N, C-alpha and C positions, 0 to 999 in steps of 0.2 A: 609532436602526435596527440594530444589534445584539440590543439587549431583546426586540424582536420576535422576533427570529429563533430565539433561546434560550426564548424562550415570555414570556407577558405576565406572570407575575410577576416578571422579570428588567426589566421598565421602570421600574418609580422607581428601582430601583438606577442604571440608566442613568442617568437624569436626576439623581438624588440627587451619581453621580460629575462628571456633566457641570458641575453650578452649582457642584460644589467647585472644581473648577478652572478653570474659569470667575473664580470670587472671588479663587482664589488667584493665579492669573495676575496678576489686573489686577493684585493689591495687589502684584506683582514688579513690574511693570511702571511702576506709578508711582512706589514706591517705589527704584526703579532710576534714572528718570529726575531724580525730584528730587536725588540724591545726586549723579550723572552735572553736571547744570546747579548747582549750591551749588560744588561741587569744581573745577571751570571759571572761574565768579565770582571765588573765593576768590585763584586763581589768579591769573586775573589782577589782582588790586588788590594783589598784596602784590609784584608789577612792578613798580609803582609804590612802595613804598617803597626798592628798588635796596638791599638786604642779601639778597649773595647766599648768604652762610652760612645764615642763615632759611630760605631758598628750597629750600635742597638738605636742610636738615633737616626742613621738614616733606613734600617729595616723599619721601623715604626713610622717612620714620614710617610714610605712605600707602601704601607697596609692600609696609612689614614687617607692620604690624599692619593687620589684615583682621579688623573686627567679625564678629563669626561671628551674634551673636543682638541685640536692639535693648538690652538691659542693657548688653552690648558697647559697644554704639553710643555710646553716653551715654557712658560709662567715659570711651573712648577721645575725645570730642566735651570733656569738661570739662577731659581734660587738656589739647588740643590750646587751648581757651578759657584758661587760665590760663597754658601755655606764651605763648599768643601780649599779655599783658596784662603777662606778664615780658616779655618783649623788646620792644616795643613802650616799657615804661619806664624799661628801662637804656636804648635807644636813645636817647633825648633827651640820656644825657651820652657815650655810646659811641661814637654817628655823628661829634659836632664832636670829642672830643679826637685820633679816626682821623683824620679830614678833616685836620685842625693839624699832625700829626705827619708827614703825607705831603705834604703839598701847602702848609703853611703857613696865611697870613688866609683865600687864597683856600678851601684844603682846608676852613678852619673854618666859613666862611658855608655854603659845599656842606651841610657835616654838621649844622648848623644844620637848615638845611631840610629833609636825608631823615630827620633825628632826629622831630620833630616829625611830618613827614607820617606816619612811620612809627607813633607814638603814636597816632595815628589810624586808621591804614592796616590794621594788625595786629590789635588787637582786632575790628575789624571780620569780617577777615578769618578771624580764630577762631571768632565765631561765625556765618559761614556755612561755617566748617569743623564746627562741630559739628551742623548741621543734618545738612550731608550723612551724620557718621558715626550720625547717631539714623536716618535714611535707609536707610543700606546694609546697619545690624542690623538694619531692618526688612524690610526686601529678604531678608535673609540667614535672617532668623527665617522666614518664609512658604518659602522654599525650602527649609530644613531638615525641614518637615511632610512633604512628597512622598517619596512612595516612590520610591529610587533605581536606575533599571533600565534605566541606559545601559551601552550594551557598546561598550566603546572599537573604534574601527577601529584606529586609529594613535595614536602617543603623540605629546603634544602638541610643538608646535614651543618652543624655548625663547631669547626676546627678551631681552637684556641693555640693562637703566641705565649708566647714566652710575656706577653705585657698583656696579657686576659684579655685582649682583643678577640672579639670572634670575626671569622673569616668563613663563610659562604664555599660551600662545595663547588657551588654552582655562580658562573661568573657572569 
């Protein structure tokens, strides 16, 4: 309607801008949804591995390392895959040794179980993290291309994680 008010020559410009906005916002929505879903699945899978150290390190990395572009997303995602493969592989030895040291034979058996499940679960979680990081990078790439004319009414409210990292309430 704005194009009709300003004159008939503005109609194609308005249609172009509206179509561009529709496509960009659709891309942002799809990539954002895929990123959140796969990240949640990955986090849920990791609870089965029972490796608190790995889970907290992953959570800290997700907070600190935000991909700005899809290329960053691929890089961070591949790093997550390699980290998960390394942790899963070394966990086969590490979990039983720690379990045996803390609780004897019963801890050894538990450690073997958690080491073997971690060897399967952590790489699967890493693959989901790769998809999540690429999707987040794709979403951020699409948002970089739009002009940012946001006028801040108030400063964002800070939220603190268990690692004492400030997370903004405004993405």
